[in-house]
C-alpha positions as CSV (number, residue, x, y, z in Angstrom):
1,X,106.8,139.7,133.6
2,X,109.1,139.3,136.6
3,X,111.9,141.9,137.6
4,X,113.6,141.3,140.9
5,X,115.9,144.3,141.6
6,X,118.9,143.9,143.7
7,X,119.6,146.8,146.0
8,X,122.6,147.7,148.6
9,X,121.9,149.8,151.8
10,X,125.4,152.3,151.4
11,X,127.0,154.7,154.0
12,X,125.8,158.3,153.1
13,X,129.2,159.1,152.9
14,X,128.0,163.2,153.8
15,X,128.4,161.6,157.5
16,X,131.8,160.2,157.4
17,X,132.2,156.7,157.9
18,X,133.8,154.3,160.5
19,X,135.8,151.4,159.8
20,X,136.3,148.3,162.6
21,X,139.4,147.2,163.9
22,X,139.5,144.6,160.9
23,X,139.2,147.0,158.3
24,X,136.0,146.6,157.6
25,X,133.1,149.3,157.8
26,X,131.1,149.9,161.0
27,X,127.7,149.8,158.8
28,X,125.4,149.9,162.2
29,X,126.9,153.2,163.1
30,X,126.9,155.5,160.1
31,X,123.2,157.0,158.2
32,X,122.6,155.2,155.1
33,X,121.2,155.3,152.4
34,X,120.3,153.5,148.7
35,X,122.5,152.8,146.8
36,X,122.5,155.4,143.4
37,X,123.2,152.9,141.0
38,X,120.8,150.3,142.8
39,X,118.2,153.1,142.8
40,X,118.7,153.9,139.1
41,X,118.6,150.0,138.5
42,X,114.8,149.7,140.7
43,X,113.3,152.8,139.0
44,X,114.2,151.3,135.7
45,X,112.5,148.3,136.7
46,X,109.3,150.5,138.0
47,X,109.2,151.9,134.1
48,X,108.8,148.3,133.3
49,X,105.9,148.0,136.0
50,X,104.3,151.2,134.9
51,X,104.7,150.4,131.2
52,X,104.3,146.0,130.9
53,X,102.4,145.4,134.4
54,X,105.7,144.2,135.6
55,X,106.0,142.5,139.1
56,X,108.7,143.7,140.9
57,X,110.8,141.8,143.7
58,X,113.5,144.2,145.7
59,X,116.2,142.0,147.9
60,X,118.8,143.4,149.8
61,X,121.8,141.6,151.6
62,X,122.5,143.5,155.2
63,X,122.5,143.7,158.5
64,X,118.2,144.4,160.6
65,X,118.3,147.8,159.4
66,X,118.6,146.8,156.0
67,X,114.9,146.9,156.1
68,X,114.9,150.7,155.8
69,X,115.9,150.7,151.9
70,X,113.4,147.6,150.9
71,X,110.6,149.5,152.7
72,X,112.1,152.7,151.0
73,X,111.4,150.6,147.2
74,X,108.1,150.0,148.2
75,X,107.2,153.1,149.0
76,X,108.3,153.8,145.3
77,X,106.5,151.3,143.9
78,X,108.0,147.9,144.1
79,X,105.4,144.9,145.0
80,X,107.4,142.5,147.6
81,X,110.8,143.3,149.6
82,X,112.9,140.4,151.0
83,X,115.9,140.7,153.3
84,X,118.5,138.3,153.7
85,X,120.4,138.6,156.6
86,X,122.1,136.3,159.2
87,X,125.5,136.6,161.4
88,X,127.0,134.1,159.5
89,X,127.0,136.1,156.0
90,X,128.5,139.4,157.8
91,X,131.9,140.6,156.7
92,X,131.4,139.5,153.0
93,X,133.6,140.3,150.4
94,X,132.1,140.3,146.6
95,X,132.9,136.6,146.1
96,X,130.6,135.5,149.4
97,X,128.0,138.8,148.5
98,X,127.4,137.4,144.9
99,X,127.9,134.0,146.3
100,X,124.7,134.6,148.8
101,X,122.4,136.7,146.6
102,X,122.3,133.9,144.0
103,X,121.2,131.7,146.7
104,X,118.5,133.6,147.3
105,X,117.9,134.5,143.8
106,X,117.8,130.9,143.1
107,X,114.1,130.4,144.9
108,X,112.4,132.9,142.9
109,X,111.5,133.2,139.2
110,X,112.4,136.1,137.3
111,X,113.0,136.7,133.4
112,X,115.3,140.0,134.8
113,X,117.4,140.5,137.1
114,X,119.1,144.2,137.7
115,X,121.9,145.3,139.7
116,X,123.4,148.2,140.2
117,X,127.1,148.8,138.4
118,X,128.4,148.8,141.5
119,X,128.4,150.6,145.0
120,X,129.6,153.6,146.5
121,X,131.4,151.8,149.7
122,X,133.0,149.4,147.4
123,X,132.9,150.9,143.7
124,X,133.7,147.1,142.3
125,X,131.5,147.0,139.8
126,X,131.9,142.5,140.7
127,X,129.1,142.1,142.5
128,X,126.3,141.8,139.7
129,X,128.3,140.0,136.8
130,X,129.3,137.6,139.7
131,X,125.8,136.9,140.6
132,X,124.8,136.2,136.7
133,X,128.1,133.6,136.6
134,X,126.7,131.7,139.6
135,X,123.1,131.6,138.0
136,X,124.2,130.8,134.6
137,X,122.6,134.1,132.8
138,X,124.0,136.3,130.5
139,X,124.8,140.2,131.6
140,X,124.8,143.5,130.1
141,X,127.0,145.6,132.2
142,X,126.8,149.6,132.4
143,X,123.0,150.3,131.0
144,X,122.8,153.6,130.4
145,X,118.7,153.5,128.7
146,X,116.8,150.2,128.0
147,X,115.8,150.3,124.4
148,X,113.0,147.8,123.7
149,X,112.1,145.0,125.9
150,X,109.8,141.9,124.9
151,X,108.7,138.5,125.7
152,X,111.9,136.7,125.0
153,X,114.4,139.5,124.8
154,X,115.9,142.8,125.9
155,X,117.7,145.5,124.0
156,X,120.2,147.7,126.2
157,X,122.6,150.7,125.3
158,X,125.1,150.1,127.0
159,X,128.2,152.5,128.3
160,X,132.2,151.5,126.8
161,X,134.4,153.9,127.5
162,X,134.3,156.7,125.2
163,X,131.6,155.2,123.0
164,X,128.3,153.1,123.5
165,X,126.9,149.3,122.5
166,X,123.0,148.6,121.6
167,X,123.2,145.2,122.9
168,X,120.6,142.6,122.6
169,X,120.7,139.8,125.5
170,X,117.3,136.4,125.7
171,X,115.4,137.0,129.3
172,X,116.6,136.0,131.3
173,X,119.0,138.2,131.6
174,X,120.9,140.3,134.5
175,X,121.1,144.0,133.7
176,X,123.6,146.0,135.5
177,X,122.2,149.8,135.9
178,X,124.2,152.9,136.0
179,X,122.8,156.1,137.9
180,X,122.4,157.6,134.5
181,X,120.2,155.6,133.3
182,X,117.4,157.4,134.5
183,X,116.0,159.9,137.3
184,X,114.6,157.7,140.2
185,X,110.5,158.8,141.4
186,X,110.1,159.9,144.4
187,X,108.4,158.5,147.3
188,X,104.8,158.8,147.0
189,X,102.4,160.0,150.4
190,X,100.2,157.1,149.9
191,X,103.7,154.6,149.6
192,X,104.9,155.5,152.2
193,X,102.1,154.7,154.7
194,X,101.4,151.5,152.9
195,X,105.4,150.7,152.9
196,X,105.1,151.5,156.5
197,X,102.2,148.6,157.3
198,X,104.1,146.3,154.5
199,X,105.3,142.7,155.1
200,X,109.1,142.8,154.5
201,X,110.1,138.3,153.8
202,X,113.5,137.3,156.2
203,X,115.7,135.1,154.6
204,X,118.8,133.9,156.9
205,X,121.4,131.2,155.8
206,X,118.7,128.2,156.0
207,X,116.4,129.9,152.8
208,X,119.8,129.8,150.5
209,X,119.6,127.1,148.0
210,X,122.4,125.3,146.6
211,X,125.8,127.4,148.3
212,X,128.7,126.2,150.0
213,X,128.9,126.9,153.9
214,X,132.5,127.7,152.7
215,X,131.7,130.9,150.0
216,X,129.7,133.0,153.1
217,X,130.5,135.4,155.0
218,X,133.9,136.9,156.2
219,X,135.3,133.2,156.2
220,X,134.2,132.6,152.8
221,X,135.4,135.7,151.3
222,X,139.1,135.8,149.8
223,X,139.8,139.6,149.6
224,X,142.2,140.6,152.7
225,X,142.2,144.3,153.3
226,X,145.6,145.4,153.6
227,X,144.1,148.9,154.7
228,X,141.1,151.2,154.6
229,X,140.7,155.3,154.6
230,X,137.9,157.3,153.5
231,X,140.8,160.2,152.7
232,X,141.2,159.6,148.8
233,X,143.7,161.8,147.3
234,X,142.1,162.9,143.5
235,X,144.6,163.6,140.9
236,X,145.5,167.2,139.6
237,X,143.7,166.0,136.5
238,X,144.8,168.1,133.2
239,X,145.6,171.9,132.8
240,X,145.3,174.3,129.8
241,X,145.7,177.9,129.9
242,X,144.0,178.9,126.3
243,X,145.3,182.4,125.1
244,X,141.8,183.7,124.1
245,X,138.4,182.6,124.9
246,X,137.3,181.8,121.6
247,X,140.8,179.2,121.7
248,X,139.5,178.0,125.3
249,X,135.6,177.4,123.8
250,X,137.3,175.4,120.9
251,X,139.2,173.6,122.8
252,X,136.6,172.5,125.3
253,X,134.0,171.7,122.0
254,X,137.1,169.1,120.9
255,X,137.1,167.5,124.3
256,X,133.1,166.4,124.1
257,X,133.4,165.9,120.8
258,X,136.0,163.4,121.2
259,X,134.5,162.0,124.4
260,X,131.2,161.4,122.7
261,X,129.1,163.7,124.7
262,X,128.1,165.8,121.9
């Protein structure tokens, strides 16, 4: 089995974020991490590698420093890392990003493509399904558990509002992973040493397959940013005043059951 995992280097929001004058993130000036949903997708791929001997290739699009998340993935156990970087790809929205990644993935043989549900710097949840559409792959989004895998299909428990679906899809297909899918492993000391010396494949615009220049980068991005801010006001939420501890417990338990949490 060959698995491709798409990961993204995102700002570490604990350190604050900075914006360019055009409203896009100033990624070069911020501390970064691997996107949490993507890391859960990577862990899912590594578990399939442990179980079935799968080959795991990790792909990221970004600035040259995005190589750091590829080396982290290699230190966790991935086999190959591919960085897609080029000046013409800068400023891409979800459409241009998914177009670019699909152009890169057309160069790779894969039975399964895994992306995160969404990135913490955008929260759109669009790129994974868009890649599937570009490549003509079936997609299972919001994967919270991989139930079974065989040579021809994969069965996944998919989160859906206050319940879940059990879906089976033919391979090849694409999954978008929730952070709740698993607990990602740590990098190993030996993996870190190997990752430092590992060769990272770098692709530019010329290496992307079957895409039009008009769909790349800022010029190929139909999304226009009206306003950008790192200050998000949260809603007040629901407030209740139980008259007794028993009433409070009953209220909470009813909510948990209603939401299918227990």
